[in-house]
Backbone as CSV, one residue per row, in Angstrom:
resi,resn,N_x,N_y,N_z,CA_x,CA_y,CA_z,C_x,C_y,C_z
1,MET,-20.185,-101.926,-40.514,-21.145,-101.098,-41.291,-21.124,-99.936,-42.476
2,ILE,-22.140,-99.675,-43.253,-21.594,-99.545,-44.395,-22.488,-98.520,-44.950
3,ALA,-21.746,-97.000,-44.982,-22.665,-95.813,-45.477,-23.862,-95.915,-46.817
4,GLU,-25.038,-95.495,-46.403,-25.854,-94.935,-47.866,-25.434,-93.964,-48.569
5,PRO,-25.482,-93.770,-49.465,-25.823,-93.028,-50.163,-26.468,-91.475,-49.321
6,GLY,-25.256,-90.312,-49.238,-25.625,-89.138,-48.212,-25.995,-88.937,-47.000
7,ARG,-25.563,-90.144,-46.444,-25.649,-90.500,-45.274,-24.535,-90.869,-44.853
8,THR,-24.234,-90.475,-42.926,-23.169,-90.430,-42.699,-23.454,-91.532,-41.685
9,ARG,-22.798,-92.295,-41.190,-22.315,-93.340,-40.408,-21.116,-93.128,-39.518
10,ALA,-21.349,-93.475,-38.120,-20.224,-93.864,-37.625,-19.825,-95.121,-36.915
11,GLY,-18.512,-95.174,-36.357,-17.998,-96.462,-36.090,-16.658,-96.532,-35.976
12,THR,-16.544,-97.918,-34.939,-15.114,-97.983,-34.266,-14.967,-99.486,-35.093
13,VAL,-13.150,-99.621,-35.048,-12.479,-100.777,-34.817,-11.572,-101.253,-34.584
14,GLU,-10.862,-102.426,-33.991,-10.046,-102.639,-33.391,-8.409,-102.712,-34.559
15,ILE,-7.883,-101.833,-34.348,-6.690,-102.256,-34.575,-5.139,-102.495,-34.462
16,GLY,-4.523,-104.101,-34.037,-3.598,-103.553,-33.223,-3.626,-103.304,-31.504
17,GLY,-4.857,-103.597,-31.210,-5.391,-103.204,-29.892,-5.713,-101.836,-29.595
18,VAL,-5.855,-101.008,-30.760,-6.272,-99.308,-31.075,-7.610,-99.225,-31.357
19,THR,-8.381,-98.479,-30.697,-9.546,-98.794,-31.217,-9.030,-97.600,-31.804
20,ILE,-9.785,-97.465,-32.980,-10.174,-95.998,-34.097,-11.129,-95.725,-34.674
21,GLY,-11.767,-94.253,-34.475,-13.034,-94.047,-34.750,-12.957,-93.506,-35.877
22,TYR,-14.341,-93.951,-36.574,-14.612,-93.601,-38.405,-15.977,-93.316,-38.694
23,ARG,-15.997,-92.741,-39.891,-17.275,-91.574,-40.187,-17.482,-92.143,-41.795
24,GLU,-18.461,-92.531,-42.196,-17.970,-92.679,-43.230,-19.536,-92.425,-43.859
25,THR,-19.730,-91.391,-45.341,-20.445,-91.230,-46.686,-20.491,-90.999,-47.613
26,GLY,-21.473,-91.828,-48.504,-21.318,-91.808,-49.370,-21.629,-93.682,-49.773
27,ALA,-22.188,-94.034,-50.894,-21.618,-95.661,-51.263,-20.116,-96.144,-50.996
28,PRO,-20.281,-97.404,-51.014,-18.878,-97.662,-51.246,-18.277,-98.261,-52.706
29,GLU,-16.938,-97.649,-52.539,-16.423,-98.009,-53.551,-15.075,-98.407,-53.766
30,ASP,-14.480,-99.041,-54.369,-13.142,-99.290,-54.470,-12.153,-99.007,-54.107
31,ASN,-12.108,-97.568,-54.505,-11.299,-96.734,-53.866,-11.502,-95.355,-53.446
32,PRO,-12.140,-95.239,-51.941,-12.603,-94.170,-51.410,-11.778,-93.160,-50.728
33,VAL,-12.201,-92.253,-50.718,-11.451,-90.735,-50.056,-10.966,-90.834,-48.731
34,VAL,-10.018,-91.360,-47.739,-9.915,-91.537,-46.552,-9.046,-89.526,-46.689
35,LEU,-9.991,-89.355,-45.436,-9.556,-87.809,-44.857,-9.145,-88.266,-43.385
36,LEU,-7.756,-87.168,-43.311,-6.950,-87.458,-41.895,-6.978,-85.818,-41.571
37,HIS,-7.742,-85.989,-40.136,-7.879,-84.632,-39.702,-6.777,-84.082,-38.739
38,ALA,-6.412,-82.675,-38.934,-5.082,-81.930,-37.861,-5.510,-82.660,-36.162
39,LEU,-3.985,-81.771,-35.886,-3.935,-82.480,-34.614,-4.942,-81.603,-33.636
40,GLY,-5.535,-82.402,-32.769,-6.438,-81.727,-31.746,-7.753,-82.013,-32.456
41,SER,-7.773,-82.322,-33.682,-9.192,-82.112,-34.537,-9.972,-83.873,-34.539
42,ASP,-11.076,-83.812,-34.676,-11.154,-85.212,-35.588,-11.876,-85.305,-36.114
43,ALA,-12.753,-86.914,-36.491,-12.941,-87.032,-38.311,-14.361,-85.992,-37.903
44,ARG,-14.818,-85.403,-37.752,-16.745,-84.826,-37.705,-15.748,-83.350,-38.561
45,SER,-14.353,-82.796,-38.538,-14.427,-81.786,-38.960,-14.262,-82.027,-40.766
46,TRP,-14.655,-82.983,-40.867,-14.945,-83.775,-43.123,-16.095,-83.772,-43.244
47,ASP,-17.199,-83.349,-41.995,-18.435,-83.925,-42.354,-18.858,-83.288,-43.407
48,ARG,-18.761,-81.615,-43.606,-19.051,-81.249,-44.957,-18.745,-81.151,-45.841
49,PHE,-17.449,-81.715,-46.233,-16.905,-81.943,-47.390,-16.984,-83.407,-47.063
50,ALA,-17.082,-84.357,-46.692,-17.833,-85.613,-46.957,-19.092,-85.647,-48.059
51,ILE,-19.649,-84.901,-47.362,-21.417,-84.475,-47.844,-21.039,-84.117,-49.274
52,ALA,-19.907,-83.416,-49.529,-19.792,-82.783,-51.297,-18.987,-83.721,-51.891
53,LEU,-18.312,-84.724,-51.216,-17.672,-85.765,-51.932,-18.852,-86.873,-52.249
54,ALA,-19.874,-87.263,-51.286,-20.944,-88.345,-51.593,-22.056,-87.466,-52.591
55,ASN,-21.755,-86.341,-53.120,-23.149,-85.681,-53.965,-21.737,-85.831,-55.425
56,ALA,-21.030,-86.449,-55.419,-19.650,-86.010,-56.511,-20.001,-87.124,-56.891
57,GLY,-20.100,-88.655,-55.725,-20.316,-89.575,-56.145,-19.426,-90.469,-55.628
58,ARG,-18.343,-89.868,-54.855,-17.299,-90.433,-54.258,-17.695,-90.992,-52.735
59,GLN,-17.091,-91.952,-52.055,-17.219,-92.452,-50.469,-16.534,-91.707,-50.184
60,ALA,-16.717,-91.523,-48.959,-15.913,-90.388,-48.255,-15.685,-91.581,-46.362
61,ILE,-14.513,-91.519,-45.795,-14.179,-91.995,-44.625,-12.992,-91.418,-44.354
62,ALA,-13.711,-90.696,-43.411,-12.802,-89.849,-41.864,-12.749,-90.846,-40.636
63,LEU,-11.196,-90.555,-40.383,-10.504,-91.743,-39.304,-10.240,-90.354,-38.005
64,ASP,-10.905,-91.108,-37.070,-10.233,-90.556,-35.903,-9.272,-90.902,-35.389
65,LEU,-7.757,-90.017,-35.757,-6.133,-90.632,-35.556,-6.331,-91.169,-34.174
66,ARG,-5.374,-91.782,-33.663,-5.328,-91.747,-32.323,-4.909,-90.541,-31.276
67,GLY,-5.900,-91.222,-29.838,-5.832,-89.996,-29.155,-7.043,-88.938,-29.137
68,HIS,-7.609,-88.905,-30.840,-8.712,-87.743,-31.106,-9.896,-89.279,-30.932
69,GLY,-10.890,-87.977,-30.875,-12.494,-88.391,-31.077,-13.120,-89.466,-30.563
70,VAL,-13.196,-90.530,-30.836,-13.660,-91.830,-30.137,-12.531,-92.830,-30.165
71,SER,-11.623,-92.277,-30.661,-10.020,-93.477,-30.738,-9.401,-93.191,-29.655
72,SER,-8.735,-94.645,-29.004,-8.003,-95.167,-28.018,-7.017,-93.465,-27.652
73,ARG,-6.671,-93.542,-26.423,-5.333,-92.852,-26.283,-4.537,-93.457,-26.023
74,ALA,-3.215,-93.236,-26.384,-2.350,-94.207,-26.530,-1.184,-93.844,-25.802
75,ASP,-0.229,-94.735,-24.982,0.518,-95.085,-24.410,1.656,-93.999,-25.479
76,ASP,2.031,-94.167,-26.759,2.699,-93.921,-27.646,2.345,-93.046,-29.127
77,TYR,2.543,-91.509,-29.033,2.651,-91.082,-30.226,2.835,-90.748,-31.146
78,THR,3.580,-91.208,-32.533,4.063,-90.460,-33.390,3.658,-91.025,-34.589
79,LEU,3.781,-90.084,-35.912,3.045,-90.463,-37.278,3.342,-91.600,-37.861
80,GLU,4.319,-92.884,-37.399,4.624,-93.611,-37.545,3.454,-94.058,-37.650
81,LEU,2.851,-94.562,-35.956,2.258,-95.402,-35.082,0.956,-94.614,-35.814
82,MET,0.530,-93.743,-35.990,-0.832,-92.761,-37.075,-0.875,-93.538,-38.022
83,LEU,0.062,-93.646,-39.025,0.691,-94.440,-40.172,-0.264,-96.341,-39.779
84,ALA,0.181,-96.742,-39.078,-0.335,-98.239,-38.958,-1.214,-98.200,-38.670
85,ASP,-1.942,-97.080,-38.151,-3.728,-97.447,-37.274,-4.340,-97.215,-38.671
86,VAL,-3.547,-96.492,-39.872,-4.608,-95.573,-40.751,-4.056,-97.561,-41.531
87,LEU,-3.226,-97.706,-42.081,-2.806,-99.193,-42.760,-3.672,-99.754,-42.467
88,GLY,-3.699,-100.235,-40.894,-4.700,-102.058,-40.245,-6.307,-101.506,-41.073
89,PHE,-6.579,-100.281,-40.483,-7.696,-99.705,-40.908,-7.911,-100.066,-42.548
90,LEU,-7.388,-99.821,-43.363,-7.440,-99.876,-44.676,-7.716,-101.274,-45.251
91,ASP,-7.111,-102.442,-44.024,-6.442,-103.468,-44.738,-7.683,-104.284,-43.776
92,HIS,-8.193,-103.912,-42.648,-9.514,-104.819,-42.160,-10.917,-104.270,-42.797
93,ARG,-11.041,-102.997,-43.728,-11.606,-103.079,-44.767,-11.611,-103.758,-46.137
94,GLY,-10.490,-104.114,-46.456,-10.304,-104.692,-47.241,-9.863,-103.315,-48.417
95,LEU,-9.341,-102.986,-48.740,-9.039,-101.676,-49.157,-7.805,-101.368,-49.459
96,ARG,-7.218,-101.747,-50.863,-5.833,-101.646,-51.129,-5.452,-100.458,-52.077
97,ARG,-6.326,-99.710,-52.030,-5.870,-98.585,-52.940,-6.679,-97.146,-52.521
98,VAL,-6.580,-95.969,-52.254,-7.566,-94.998,-52.182,-6.938,-93.871,-52.457
99,ASP,-7.748,-92.726,-52.095,-7.323,-90.908,-52.307,-7.179,-90.762,-50.830
100,LEU,-6.153,-90.194,-50.529,-5.890,-89.614,-48.835,-5.877,-88.306,-49.381
101,VAL,-6.552,-87.629,-48.279,-6.610,-85.951,-48.066,-6.168,-85.919,-46.682
102,GLY,-5.446,-85.127,-46.478,-4.980,-84.853,-45.131,-4.730,-83.721,-44.994
103,HIS,-4.772,-83.041,-43.676,-4.907,-81.050,-43.161,-3.639,-81.871,-41.876
104,SER,-2.875,-80.550,-42.393,-1.944,-80.553,-41.272,-1.188,-81.979,-40.708
105,MET,-1.418,-81.979,-39.571,-0.816,-83.102,-38.854,-0.992,-84.570,-39.785
106,GLY,-2.781,-84.395,-40.287,-3.033,-85.884,-41.153,-2.520,-85.501,-42.222
107,GLY,-1.967,-84.158,-42.897,-0.937,-84.252,-44.114,0.539,-84.832,-43.992
108,CYS,0.400,-84.686,-42.661,1.729,-85.530,-42.467,2.084,-87.269,-42.627
109,VAL,0.714,-87.000,-41.758,0.403,-88.450,-41.881,0.440,-89.260,-43.624
110,ALA,-0.048,-88.854,-44.116,-0.738,-88.701,-46.034,0.679,-89.339,-46.350
111,MET,1.630,-87.815,-46.271,2.755,-88.129,-47.129,3.948,-89.105,-46.482
112,LEU,3.853,-89.717,-45.689,3.994,-90.783,-45.013,3.819,-92.030,-45.999
113,ALA,2.560,-92.287,-45.268,1.934,-93.443,-46.280,2.110,-93.350,-47.879
114,ALA,2.057,-92.111,-48.231,2.573,-92.206,-49.925,4.015,-92.468,-50.194
115,GLY,5.196,-92.360,-49.300,6.705,-92.467,-49.328,6.910,-94.176,-49.158
116,LEU,5.677,-94.481,-48.153,6.415,-95.812,-47.409,5.614,-96.421,-48.137
117,HIS,4.180,-96.256,-49.031,3.442,-97.282,-49.856,2.871,-96.604,-50.608
118,PRO,3.408,-96.469,-51.841,3.221,-95.808,-53.201,1.714,-96.712,-53.895
119,GLY,2.293,-98.066,-53.671,0.818,-98.224,-54.585,-0.676,-98.385,-53.877
120,ARG,-0.528,-97.911,-52.471,-1.803,-97.880,-52.015,-2.396,-96.478,-52.258
121,ILE,-1.836,-95.847,-52.572,-2.146,-93.738,-52.900,-2.443,-94.068,-54.281
122,ARG,-3.769,-93.894,-54.648,-4.005,-92.814,-55.792,-3.882,-91.735,-56.507
123,ARG,-4.559,-91.003,-55.655,-3.701,-89.235,-55.699,-4.497,-88.901,-53.991
124,MET,-3.070,-87.912,-53.844,-3.117,-86.767,-52.420,-3.375,-85.709,-52.315
125,VAL,-3.663,-85.419,-51.335,-4.033,-83.237,-51.412,-3.721,-83.127,-49.878
126,LEU,-2.773,-82.303,-49.797,-1.886,-82.257,-48.481,-2.439,-80.561,-48.151
127,GLU,-3.525,-80.553,-47.222,-3.961,-78.801,-46.920,-2.830,-78.353,-45.507
128,ASP,-2.405,-77.778,-46.354,-1.697,-76.996,-45.009,-0.879,-77.570,-44.288
129,ALA,0.306,-78.756,-44.921,0.781,-79.875,-44.228,2.239,-79.265,-44.564
130,PRO,3.331,-79.260,-43.775,4.635,-78.924,-43.918,5.238,-80.650,-44.227
131,PRO,6.287,-80.545,-45.053,7.265,-82.027,-44.599,7.948,-81.185,-43.531
132,PRO,8.889,-81.975,-43.117,10.168,-81.863,-42.471,10.972,-80.949,-42.593
133,PRO,11.749,-79.852,-41.555,12.971,-79.184,-42.084,13.752,-80.335,-43.131
134,MET,14.522,-79.592,-44.038,15.732,-79.857,-44.439,17.033,-79.215,-44.016
135,SER,16.851,-78.811,-42.396,18.408,-78.270,-41.922,17.928,-77.719,-40.103
136,GLN,18.923,-77.945,-39.623,18.160,-77.897,-38.240,17.578,-76.594,-38.126
137,THR,17.452,-75.121,-38.929,16.789,-74.534,-38.885,15.755,-74.049,-39.595
138,SER,14.250,-73.967,-38.986,13.410,-73.899,-39.615,12.349,-72.743,-39.088
139,PHE,10.838,-72.564,-39.877,10.447,-71.822,-39.355,9.313,-72.283,-37.883
140,TRP,9.850,-73.777,-37.629,9.418,-74.124,-36.312,10.104,-73.330,-35.334
141,ASP,11.537,-73.344,-35.284,12.242,-72.577,-34.453,11.550,-71.078,-33.654
142,ASP,10.426,-70.728,-34.554,9.840,-68.969,-33.921,8.791,-69.811,-33.197
143,LEU,8.519,-71.026,-32.997,7.392,-71.548,-32.499,7.865,-72.053,-31.036
144,PRO,7.527,-71.777,-29.459,7.914,-72.271,-28.679,7.130,-73.727,-28.110
145,GLU,7.311,-74.740,-27.956,7.234,-75.649,-27.405,5.952,-75.587,-26.654
146,PRO,5.058,-76.472,-26.916,3.431,-76.825,-25.825,3.651,-77.049,-24.390
147,PRO,3.554,-76.566,-23.468,3.128,-76.379,-22.491,2.536,-78.356,-21.325
148,PRO,3.494,-78.609,-20.527,3.130,-79.871,-20.375,1.985,-80.196,-20.150
149,GLU,0.733,-79.167,-19.753,-0.764,-79.289,-19.357,-1.462,-78.481,-20.300
150,PRO,-2.836,-78.495,-20.996,-3.623,-77.728,-21.381,-4.000,-76.273,-21.095
151,PRO,-3.698,-75.718,-22.105,-4.314,-73.842,-20.694,-5.861,-74.035,-20.468
152,GLU,-6.556,-74.762,-21.173,-7.935,-75.364,-21.217,-7.902,-76.319,-21.510
153,PRO,-9.505,-77.048,-21.160,-10.205,-78.158,-21.313,-9.766,-78.179,-23.026
154,VAL,-9.235,-79.780,-23.498,-9.507,-79.899,-24.666,-10.473,-81.279,-24.811
155,ALA,-10.383,-81.877,-26.105,-11.071,-83.039,-26.329,-10.004,-84.364,-26.962
156,PHE,-8.861,-83.997,-26.643,-8.408,-85.324,-27.278,-6.953,-85.505,-26.257
157,ASP,-6.680,-86.283,-26.160,-5.319,-86.549,-25.556,-4.305,-85.247,-25.854
158,TRP,-3.895,-84.689,-24.493,-3.006,-83.400,-24.607,-0.871,-84.392,-24.502
159,ASN,-1.468,-85.417,-24.004,-0.133,-86.450,-24.135,0.537,-86.402,-25.824
160,LEU,-0.373,-86.143,-26.469,0.449,-86.372,-27.793,0.479,-84.922,-28.360
161,VAL,0.920,-84.251,-27.570,1.142,-82.720,-28.654,2.730,-82.852,-28.506
162,LEU,3.200,-83.189,-27.370,4.632,-82.494,-27.310,5.473,-83.402,-28.255
163,PRO,5.122,-84.909,-28.265,5.807,-85.484,-29.007,5.655,-85.287,-30.455
164,LEU,4.695,-84.830,-30.689,4.819,-85.019,-32.268,4.918,-83.512,-32.652
165,PHE,5.098,-82.603,-31.857,5.521,-81.433,-32.172,6.895,-81.336,-32.111
166,ARG,7.563,-82.445,-31.341,9.298,-82.637,-32.211,9.431,-83.170,-33.091
167,GLN,8.305,-84.338,-33.282,8.802,-84.947,-34.591,8.517,-84.615,-35.655
168,VAL,7.807,-83.582,-35.918,7.518,-82.459,-37.374,8.641,-81.746,-37.009
169,ARG,9.622,-80.738,-36.035,9.819,-80.090,-36.432,11.516,-80.642,-36.370
170,ARG,11.641,-81.431,-36.549,12.995,-82.699,-36.650,13.038,-82.625,-37.826
171,PRO,14.636,-82.454,-38.703,14.727,-83.294,-39.647,15.143,-84.185,-40.040
172,ASP,14.260,-84.404,-40.950,14.158,-85.763,-41.314,15.080,-86.041,-42.645
173,PRO,16.278,-86.553,-42.932,17.213,-87.007,-43.870,16.460,-87.859,-45.043
174,GLU,15.955,-89.012,-44.140,15.194,-90.232,-44.850,13.997,-89.862,-45.602
175,TRP,12.900,-88.395,-45.126,12.254,-88.446,-45.511,12.088,-87.836,-47.410
176,TRP,13.429,-87.063,-47.066,13.949,-86.061,-48.196,13.811,-87.453,-48.908
177,LEU,14.877,-88.303,-49.011,16.094,-89.371,-49.352,14.364,-90.004,-50.170
178,ARG,13.234,-90.354,-49.857,12.776,-90.787,-50.196,11.088,-90.091,-50.943
179,ILE,11.552,-89.378,-50.824,10.104,-88.226,-51.647,10.154,-88.933,-53.205
180,ASP,11.011,-89.001,-54.002,10.994,-89.742,-54.916,9.566,-91.048,-55.368
181,ALA,9.569,-91.637,-54.647,8.918,-92.663,-54.567,7.654,-92.733,-54.374
182,ILE,6.753,-91.215,-54.149,5.976,-90.814,-54.006,5.216,-90.694,-55.175
183,ALA,4.496,-91.591,-55.289,3.725,-91.622,-57.369,2.934,-90.970,-57.264
184,ALA,1.768,-90.543,-56.145,0.476,-90.172,-56.695,0.601,-88.876,-56.842
185,PRO,-0.461,-88.484,-58.035,-0.501,-86.827,-58.200,-0.592,-86.392,-56.989
186,THR,-0.324,-85.462,-57.102,-0.560,-84.345,-55.523,-1.028,-83.045,-55.592
187,LEU,-2.308,-82.399,-54.653,-1.891,-81.287,-54.802,-2.220,-80.389,-53.166
188,VAL,-1.074,-80.255,-53.119,-0.903,-79.340,-52.205,-1.667,-77.457,-51.959
189,ILE,-1.943,-77.250,-50.728,-3.247,-76.644,-50.444,-2.747,-75.684,-49.455
190,SER,-2.513,-74.704,-49.815,-2.097,-73.235,-48.809,-2.849,-72.621,-48.146
191,GLY,-3.093,-72.051,-46.940,-3.787,-71.573,-46.187,-3.462,-69.780,-46.541
192,GLY,-2.848,-69.115,-47.016,-2.136,-68.032,-47.658,-1.341,-67.623,-46.471
193,PRO,-0.489,-66.462,-46.310,0.228,-65.870,-45.156,-0.126,-66.075,-44.044
194,THR,-1.553,-65.699,-43.541,-1.823,-65.511,-42.341,-1.940,-67.382,-41.828
195,SER,-1.815,-68.074,-42.138,-1.352,-69.177,-41.593,-0.159,-69.250,-41.125
196,HIS,-0.166,-70.118,-40.171,1.627,-70.445,-39.535,2.194,-71.149,-40.062
197,ILE,1.672,-71.944,-41.247,2.530,-72.760,-42.432,3.545,-71.768,-43.491
198,PRO,4.564,-71.536,-43.743,4.954,-70.215,-44.213,4.080,-70.903,-45.843
199,PRO,4.052,-70.018,-46.598,3.871,-70.883,-47.831,4.989,-71.246,-48.630
200,GLU,5.806,-70.198,-48.514,7.391,-70.749,-49.111,7.500,-72.417,-48.906
201,ARG,7.447,-72.349,-47.255,7.363,-73.823,-47.165,6.832,-75.126,-48.084
202,LEU,5.253,-74.766,-48.612,4.844,-75.683,-49.379,5.326,-75.297,-51.059
203,GLU,5.435,-74.561,-51.706,5.980,-74.565,-52.613,7.505,-75.147,-52.664
204,GLU,8.072,-75.125,-51.764,9.564,-76.151,-51.839,8.811,-77.609,-51.616
205,LEU,8.264,-77.615,-50.860,6.885,-79.081,-51.212,6.778,-79.987,-52.466
206,ALA,6.110,-78.975,-53.191,5.300,-79.278,-54.427,5.934,-78.838,-55.081
207,ALA,7.448,-78.664,-55.356,8.497,-78.547,-56.577,9.267,-79.838,-55.983
208,ALA,9.104,-80.298,-54.899,10.046,-81.208,-54.562,9.339,-82.364,-54.949
209,LEU,7.965,-82.730,-54.883,7.349,-83.858,-55.044,7.847,-84.405,-56.500
210,PRO,7.388,-85.350,-57.052,7.803,-85.707,-58.732,6.376,-85.318,-59.452
211,ASN,5.533,-84.921,-58.626,3.950,-84.974,-59.448,2.741,-84.134,-58.703
212,ALA,3.241,-82.533,-58.410,2.613,-81.608,-57.602,2.221,-80.447,-58.255
213,ARG,1.224,-79.532,-57.709,1.047,-78.681,-57.719,0.317,-77.546,-56.706
214,MET,0.997,-76.635,-56.533,-0.061,-75.935,-55.211,-0.989,-74.991,-55.517
215,VAL,-1.644,-74.778,-54.515,-2.999,-73.353,-54.818,-2.907,-72.972,-53.573
216,GLN,-3.048,-71.858,-53.478,-3.241,-70.866,-52.291,-4.868,-70.617,-51.939
217,ILE,-5.549,-70.952,-51.091,-6.444,-70.330,-50.691,-6.159,-69.521,-49.646
218,ARG,-6.407,-68.255,-49.498,-6.046,-67.192,-48.453,-6.893,-67.457,-46.702
219,VAL,-7.303,-68.419,-46.622,-8.128,-68.284,-45.410,-7.128,-68.314,-44.199
220,GLY,-6.302,-68.732,-44.217,-5.567,-69.521,-43.112,-5.291,-70.455,-42.789
221,HIS,-5.285,-71.486,-41.647,-4.680,-72.660,-41.885,-6.131,-73.301,-42.034
222,PHE,-6.680,-73.306,-41.271,-8.019,-74.322,-41.350,-9.307,-73.989,-42.712
223,VAL,-8.284,-74.335,-44.193,-9.030,-73.819,-45.244,-10.264,-75.007,-45.468
224,HIS,-10.531,-75.987,-45.383,-11.396,-76.892,-45.609,-12.918,-76.443,-44.752
225,SER,-12.382,-75.933,-43.886,-13.466,-75.319,-42.587,-13.908,-74.249,-42.974
226,THR,-13.038,-73.125,-43.065,-13.194,-71.316,-42.946,-13.597,-71.652,-44.780
227,SER,-13.236,-72.316,-45.654,-13.641,-72.162,-47.129,-13.821,-73.269,-47.285
228,PRO,-15.121,-74.111,-46.991,-15.692,-75.069,-47.365,-15.962,-75.135,-48.984
229,GLU,-16.769,-74.386,-49.411,-16.807,-74.129,-50.768,-15.529,-74.189,-51.963
230,ARG,-14.722,-73.084,-51.435,-13.888,-72.981,-52.048,-12.864,-74.274,-52.338
231,PHE,-13.167,-75.028,-50.789,-12.059,-76.167,-51.149,-12.547,-76.876,-51.761
232,ALA,-13.849,-77.286,-51.778,-14.223,-78.009,-52.756,-14.374,-78.017,-53.899
233,GLU,-14.897,-77.065,-54.207,-13.912,-76.635,-55.599,-12.696,-76.615,-56.506
234,VAL,-11.662,-76.548,-55.573,-10.628,-76.764,-56.121,-10.352,-78.685,-56.234
235,VAL,-10.633,-79.213,-54.382,-10.608,-80.765,-54.658,-10.858,-81.847,-55.688
236,LEU,-12.386,-81.293,-55.138,-13.428,-82.491,-56.202,-12.486,-82.886,-57.551
237,PRO,-12.354,-81.840,-58.637,-12.103,-82.030,-59.614,-11.017,-82.541,-59.768
238,PHE,-10.064,-82.343,-58.532,-8.438,-82.793,-58.967,-8.828,-84.870,-58.173
239,LEU,-10.127,-85.044,-57.906,-10.252,-86.216,-57.046,-11.043,-87.265,-58.017
240,ALA,-11.413,-86.460,-58.627,-12.463,-86.919,-60.323,-11.491,-88.686,-60.607
241,PRO,-12.463,-89.510,-60.484,-12.134,-90.815,-60.787,-11.439,-91.037,-62.514
């Protein structure tokens, strides 16, 4: 299913036994912008930014990561499995190289993609997405583990919350060892001091990446939703072909 300019089309595809939902906006191109949402969100959260991309002449493809939106509820959840789903989708569509924009958990998947498959990522935007901690002590220690059941009904698979929470808060020396492999120019966006992701952690990330800079948009964790105009104003020029 191909999106026409200015219109958003939704569909699904089977990747390794997992159904992956997607929404695409804008005319097809060789290097589209792939959008990865945060934990608990879905591809629809990118609709407004996808239209901004299409108006700028870019194709946007927003994915529902496993356990979210119309994608499969799975038996296992890790960042690596989510990355495999994303790469499988790109292979299915014949997309060898893309721009990646990831929010929070989606940014963690994007960083993993850029580190393990640097040739496939042209440019990368990380929206309030922390890297794994360098040591056993980190800001995550102040956050309690999520409960086994959701406190209220949710529109995603709650079974993914605890394993991903534990993975993100666990130090990963191998991630830091391969950070030099991330070749894509990277824009790191911080939501500022009201976000639960400390800006100083994102400053450390930007400093450690081979080719990155950081911008603060002080509206909290959900930058592209809370301040869509400012987000587009910062990101669109960075992603310009």
